[in-house]
C-alpha positions as CSV (number, residue, x, y, z in Angstrom):
1,M,-17.8,-17.7,4.0
2,I,-15.1,-20.9,3.8
3,S,-12.2,-20.5,4.2
4,V,-8.9,-22.0,5.0
5,Q,-6.0,-21.6,7.5
6,V,-2.6,-20.7,6.3
7,P,0.2,-20.1,8.0
8,A,1.0,-16.5,8.7
9,D,4.3,-16.6,7.2
10,K,3.8,-18.4,4.3
11,L,0.6,-16.0,3.8
12,E,3.1,-12.9,4.5
13,R,5.3,-14.5,1.6
14,V,3.1,-15.3,-0.9
15,L,1.2,-11.6,-0.5
16,S,4.6,-10.0,-0.9
17,E,5.2,-12.2,-4.4
18,C,1.9,-11.1,-6.0
19,F,3.1,-7.3,-5.2
20,E,6.1,-7.8,-6.3
21,G,5.1,-9.9,-9.8
22,F,3.0,-6.6,-10.5
23,G,6.0,-4.4,-9.8
24,V,6.4,-3.0,-6.5
25,P,9.8,-3.3,-5.0
26,A,10.5,-5.5,-2.6
27,D,10.4,-3.4,0.5
28,D,7.6,-2.0,-0.3
29,A,5.8,-5.4,-1.0
30,V,6.2,-6.8,2.0
31,A,5.7,-3.3,4.0
32,V,2.0,-4.6,2.5
33,G,2.2,-8.3,2.8
34,Q,2.4,-7.7,6.5
35,A,0.5,-4.7,7.2
36,L,-2.6,-6.8,5.7
37,V,-1.7,-10.2,7.6
38,Y,-1.6,-8.4,10.8
39,A,-5.5,-7.4,10.1
40,D,-6.3,-10.8,9.5
41,L,-4.4,-12.0,12.4
42,R,-6.2,-9.7,14.7
43,G,-9.9,-10.7,13.3
44,L,-10.3,-7.6,10.8
45,S,-10.8,-9.3,7.7
46,A,-12.7,-6.4,6.2
47,H,-8.7,-4.8,6.0
48,G,-6.6,-7.9,5.6
49,V,-6.2,-10.1,2.3
50,Y,-9.5,-9.3,1.7
51,R,-8.0,-5.7,0.2
52,A,-5.4,-6.9,-2.6
53,P,-7.1,-7.9,-5.5
54,A,-7.9,-4.1,-5.2
55,Y,-4.5,-2.6,-4.6
56,L,-3.1,-5.4,-7.1
57,E,-5.9,-3.8,-9.8
58,R,-5.2,-0.4,-9.2
59,V,-1.2,-1.1,-9.2
60,R,-1.8,-3.0,-12.8
61,R,-3.7,0.4,-13.7
62,G,-0.6,2.9,-13.0
63,L,-2.5,4.7,-10.1
64,A,-0.9,3.1,-6.8
65,G,2.6,1.5,-6.5
66,G,5.5,1.7,-4.4
67,T,7.3,4.4,-2.2
68,T,10.0,5.3,-5.2
69,A,8.2,8.9,-6.4
70,M,7.7,9.5,-2.2
71,V,9.4,12.9,-1.6
72,E,9.5,15.9,1.6
73,V,7.7,18.2,0.5
74,G,7.4,20.7,3.4
75,G,8.2,21.0,7.5
76,R,11.1,21.0,9.1
77,G,12.5,20.2,12.8
78,A,9.6,17.8,14.5
79,V,7.0,18.1,11.9
80,R,7.0,17.1,8.2
81,R,4.6,16.5,4.9
82,L,5.2,14.0,2.4
83,D,4.0,13.0,-0.9
84,A,3.0,9.8,-1.2
85,G,3.6,10.0,-5.5
86,D,0.2,7.7,-5.2
87,A,1.9,5.4,-2.7
88,L,0.2,2.2,-1.6
89,G,-1.3,2.8,1.3
90,P,0.7,0.4,4.0
91,A,4.6,0.6,2.0
92,A,4.1,4.9,2.2
93,A,2.6,4.5,5.9
94,V,5.5,2.7,7.3
95,R,8.1,5.1,6.2
96,A,5.6,7.8,7.6
97,T,5.2,6.2,11.1
98,D,9.2,5.0,10.9
99,L,10.1,8.7,10.0
100,A,7.7,10.4,13.1
101,M,9.2,8.0,15.3
102,S,12.6,9.1,14.2
103,L,12.0,12.7,15.3
104,A,10.5,11.5,17.9
105,A,13.8,9.8,19.0
106,A,15.3,13.2,18.3
107,H,13.0,15.9,19.3
108,G,10.7,14.3,22.0
109,V,7.3,14.5,19.4
110,G,7.1,13.7,15.5
111,L,4.6,14.7,12.9
112,V,4.4,13.3,9.4
113,S,1.7,14.0,7.6
114,L,1.3,11.9,4.2
115,R,-1.1,13.1,1.0
116,R,-1.4,11.3,-1.9
117,S,-1.5,8.1,-0.3
118,T,-4.0,5.4,-1.0
119,H,-5.8,2.9,1.9
120,L,-3.7,2.2,4.5
121,G,-5.6,-1.5,5.9
122,A,-5.6,-1.3,9.9
123,A,-4.2,2.0,11.0
124,G,-3.2,-0.1,14.5
125,F,-0.7,-1.7,12.3
126,Y,0.8,2.2,12.4
127,A,0.1,2.5,15.8
128,Q,1.3,-0.8,17.3
129,R,4.6,-0.3,15.5
130,A,5.8,2.7,17.3
131,A,3.9,1.1,20.5
132,R,6.6,-1.4,20.5
133,A,9.3,1.3,20.3
134,D,8.2,2.3,23.6
135,M,6.4,5.1,21.9
136,V,2.8,7.1,22.0
137,A,1.2,7.0,18.4
138,I,-1.4,8.9,17.1
139,V,-2.9,7.4,13.6
140,C,-5.4,8.8,11.3
141,S,-6.8,8.7,7.6
142,N,-9.3,10.1,5.8
143,G,-11.6,8.1,3.3
144,P,-13.4,8.1,0.1
145,K,-17.3,9.4,1.9
146,A,-19.4,6.5,2.5
147,V,-20.6,8.0,6.3
148,A,-23.9,10.6,6.5
149,P,-22.9,13.3,9.2
150,H,-25.5,13.1,12.0
151,G,-28.8,14.3,11.2
152,A,-28.0,14.3,6.9
153,A,-29.5,12.0,4.7
154,E,-26.6,11.2,2.1
155,P,-22.8,10.1,2.4
156,F,-20.4,12.8,3.2
157,L,-17.7,11.8,5.2
158,G,-15.2,8.8,5.0
159,T,-15.3,6.5,7.1
160,N,-12.0,7.5,8.4
161,P,-9.9,5.1,11.0
162,L,-8.5,6.7,14.0
163,A,-6.0,4.9,16.2
164,F,-3.8,5.2,19.9
165,G,-0.6,3.1,20.5
166,V,0.7,3.0,23.8
167,P,3.4,0.6,25.1
168,L,2.0,-1.1,28.4
169,G,5.6,-3.1,29.1
170,R,5.1,-6.9,30.0
171,H,0.8,-6.6,28.9
172,G,2.4,-5.6,25.7
173,E,0.3,-2.9,23.7
174,F,-2.1,-0.3,24.1
175,V,-3.9,-0.7,20.3
176,L,-7.1,1.3,20.0
177,D,-8.3,0.8,16.6
178,M,-11.6,2.1,15.5
179,S,-13.5,3.2,12.5
180,T,-15.6,6.7,13.1
181,S,-18.7,5.3,11.2
182,A,-20.7,2.7,13.4
183,M,-19.2,-0.1,10.8
184,P,-16.2,-0.3,8.1
185,R,-18.1,0.2,5.0
186,E,-16.6,-3.3,3.2
187,Q,-18.5,-5.6,6.0
188,I,-21.4,-3.6,4.6
189,R,-20.2,-4.9,0.9
190,I,-19.0,-8.4,2.7
191,A,-22.6,-9.0,4.3
192,A,-24.1,-7.1,0.8
193,A,-21.8,-10.3,-0.9
194,A,-23.4,-13.1,1.1
195,G,-26.7,-11.6,1.6
196,R,-26.5,-10.7,5.5
197,A,-28.6,-8.8,7.0
198,L,-27.1,-6.0,9.2
199,P,-27.8,-5.3,13.0
200,P,-29.7,-2.1,13.6
201,G,-28.7,1.3,14.0
202,M,-25.2,0.9,11.3
203,A,-26.9,2.4,8.1
204,I,-29.5,4.2,6.0
205,D,-30.9,3.6,2.7
206,H,-30.6,6.1,0.0
207,A,-33.9,8.3,0.8
208,G,-32.3,8.5,4.6
209,R,-33.9,5.8,6.3
210,P,-32.7,3.4,8.4
211,T,-32.3,-0.1,6.9
212,T,-30.9,-3.8,8.2
213,D,-30.9,-4.5,4.6
214,A,-27.0,-4.5,3.8
215,V,-27.7,-3.8,-0.5
216,A,-29.5,-0.7,0.0
217,A,-27.0,0.5,3.0
218,M,-24.3,0.2,0.1
219,V,-26.3,2.6,-1.9
220,G,-27.5,4.3,1.3
221,S,-24.7,5.7,3.9
222,V,-22.9,4.2,6.7
223,L,-23.7,6.3,10.1
224,P,-21.4,7.6,12.1
225,V,-20.4,5.8,15.9
226,G,-22.2,7.3,18.1
227,G,-24.2,9.6,16.5
228,V,-23.2,12.8,16.6
229,K,-19.9,12.3,18.6
230,G,-18.2,10.0,16.2
231,S,-19.7,12.7,13.3
232,G,-17.6,15.3,14.8
233,L,-14.3,12.7,15.3
234,S,-14.9,11.9,11.3
235,F,-14.9,15.2,10.7
236,V,-11.9,16.3,12.4
237,V,-10.2,13.8,10.9
238,T,-10.6,15.0,7.2
239,L,-9.9,18.1,8.6
240,L,-6.5,17.8,9.3
241,A,-6.3,15.9,6.0
242,G,-7.0,19.2,4.4
243,L,-4.7,21.1,6.3
244,L,-2.1,19.6,7.6
245,C,-1.9,17.0,4.6
246,D,-3.2,18.6,1.7
247,A,-4.9,15.8,0.9
248,D,-8.5,16.0,-0.6
249,F,-11.3,16.0,1.4
250,D,-13.5,12.6,1.6
251,D,-16.2,13.9,-0.8
252,E,-13.8,14.4,-3.5
253,I,-11.8,11.1,-2.9
254,G,-12.6,8.4,-5.7
255,S,-13.6,4.6,-5.1
256,M,-10.8,2.3,-5.1
257,Y,-13.3,0.2,-6.3
258,T,-14.4,2.0,-9.2
259,D,-13.0,4.6,-9.6
260,F,-10.0,5.0,-12.2
261,D,-9.7,7.7,-13.9
262,R,-7.6,9.1,-11.4
263,P,-5.4,8.3,-8.3
264,Q,-7.0,8.4,-5.0
265,N,-5.4,11.8,-2.5
266,L,-5.7,10.6,0.6
267,G,-4.2,12.7,3.6
268,Q,-3.2,10.5,6.8
269,V,-1.0,12.2,10.0
270,F,1.3,10.2,12.4
271,I,2.3,11.6,15.4
272,V,5.0,9.8,17.4
273,V,5.7,11.2,21.5
274,D,8.6,9.5,23.1
275,P,7.8,9.5,26.6
276,G,11.4,8.6,27.8
277,L,12.3,12.0,27.1
278,L,9.7,13.4,29.6
279,G,10.7,11.6,33.1
280,P,12.1,8.1,33.4
281,R,11.3,5.3,31.4
282,E,11.3,2.4,34.4
283,H,8.9,4.7,36.3
284,T,6.7,5.4,34.0
285,R,6.8,1.3,33.1
286,A,5.9,0.5,36.1
287,R,3.2,2.6,36.6
288,I,1.4,1.7,33.6
289,E,1.5,-2.0,34.6
290,A,0.9,-1.7,37.9
291,L,-2.9,0.4,36.5
292,V,-3.2,-2.9,34.2
293,D,-2.8,-5.1,36.5
294,R,-5.7,-2.8,38.4
295,L,-8.0,-3.4,35.4
296,H,-7.8,-6.8,35.2
297,D,-8.6,-7.2,39.1
298,L,-12.1,-5.1,38.5
299,R,-14.7,-7.1,39.4
300,V,-16.2,-8.7,36.3
301,A,-19.8,-7.7,35.2
302,E,-22.7,-10.3,34.4
303,G,-22.2,-11.9,31.1
304,A,-19.0,-10.9,30.8
305,D,-15.5,-13.1,30.3
306,G,-12.7,-10.9,31.7
307,V,-12.0,-7.0,31.9
308,Y,-9.7,-6.3,29.0
309,F,-7.8,-2.8,27.4
310,S,-8.0,-1.9,23.8
311,G,-6.4,-4.4,21.6
312,E,-5.8,-7.3,23.9
313,L,-8.3,-9.5,22.8
314,G,-6.9,-9.0,19.6
315,A,-4.0,-9.6,20.6
316,Q,-4.4,-12.9,22.0
317,R,-6.4,-13.6,18.4
318,A,-3.4,-12.8,16.8
319,Q,-0.9,-15.5,19.0
320,R,-3.2,-18.2,18.6
321,R,-3.5,-17.5,14.7
322,R,0.3,-17.1,14.2
323,S,0.0,-20.7,15.6
324,E,-2.9,-22.6,14.7
325,G,-2.9,-20.6,10.6
326,V,-5.3,-16.9,9.4
327,P,-8.1,-17.3,8.0
328,V,-8.9,-16.7,4.8
329,G,-11.6,-17.0,2.4
330,R,-11.5,-19.8,-0.5
331,D,-13.5,-17.0,-2.5
332,V,-10.6,-14.3,-1.7
333,L,-8.1,-16.7,-2.8
334,E,-9.5,-17.5,-5.8
335,R,-9.9,-13.5,-7.0
336,L,-6.3,-12.5,-5.5
337,A,-4.6,-15.9,-8.0
338,G,-7.4,-14.7,-10.8
339,A,-5.4,-11.3,-10.8
340,C,-2.2,-12.9,-10.7
341,A,-3.1,-15.2,-14.0
342,E,-5.0,-12.2,-15.8
343,N,-1.3,-9.8,-15.6
344,G,0.4,-13.3,-17.1
345,L,1.9,-14.2,-13.3
346,A,1.3,-18.1,-13.8
347,D,4.0,-19.0,-11.5
348,H,2.1,-16.3,-8.7
349,A,-1.4,-17.5,-9.0
350,A,-0.3,-21.2,-8.8
351,R,1.1,-20.2,-5.6
352,V,-1.7,-18.7,-4.2
353,R,-3.6,-21.6,-5.4
354,S,-1.7,-24.0,-2.9
355,L,-2.7,-21.4,-0.3
356,L,-6.5,-23.7,-0.8
357,H,-4.0,-26.6,0.4
358,P,-2.5,-26.0,3.6
359,A,-1.8,-30.1,3.7
360,G,-0.2,-30.4,0.1
């Protein structure tokens, strides 16, 4: 894939303008732009700008939008349930995360469940948001079926991401952001379009046979990460989506790309804890910093270039890309420009196409 380097701030601004052009309120459009660029900054391109045309298509069809219809529908004290009103996932998830942080500041812990949401992008974006405020966060979301549970020959579970965020003082933030599938389905979709083979152990075909053929995997199933353990984690996420959010289960959710007869009803859970209410913040920070120092001082195994905590290399990559520019596929920008042009947004399309010529 041929890519261009785009300044992160400019990419966020142009993306936000595109969503505003489709009628998404300004604050929500900014949240979506920031979430997508966060993913590309950290090398998670399957959840980055690549997703924008699909998001916009669902907005155009009235199946997603801003958070103006988002309401609280249950809970009390430190526990709340929100109905996102078919809002774009990143916009709804930012509001849910901020509410969970506010509840944690008041009660020590905040749990916010979200129903009638859509794809939220990289779950680590929200976990990091809380960690940067010196709080601990757990975030999860279910999604359309794509993964065969352990022992099954057909899809039943979503790729169901799970993210943890923990503040590490001068070391930044621990951000574990993982799919419960062996690889994200979007990576398989990208590989199929590019004619690339998959690594072994990632997927099965329609008949349930192991395959490295990305096209065969698209009509088959992704495998769970770690076999039975990943299968269990994925099932836990969909159980939480139903129990805490009253969302659809994975096998009831339509594809964001092909099912336009109804909105999606994803369930997302945001749990935030304020450790400052459990003990002196300075003492805890010093212990955490010393722990990470000891981790970094471990002897390095043959073939490795260092010992890192989850999210550390992603943060380093994001810092470099903030300085050097974010690589975005030319085809992705062309599709985004086309989506704007087809909806009468010629000025927006021109702004997107200007990103194809950074020097200009």
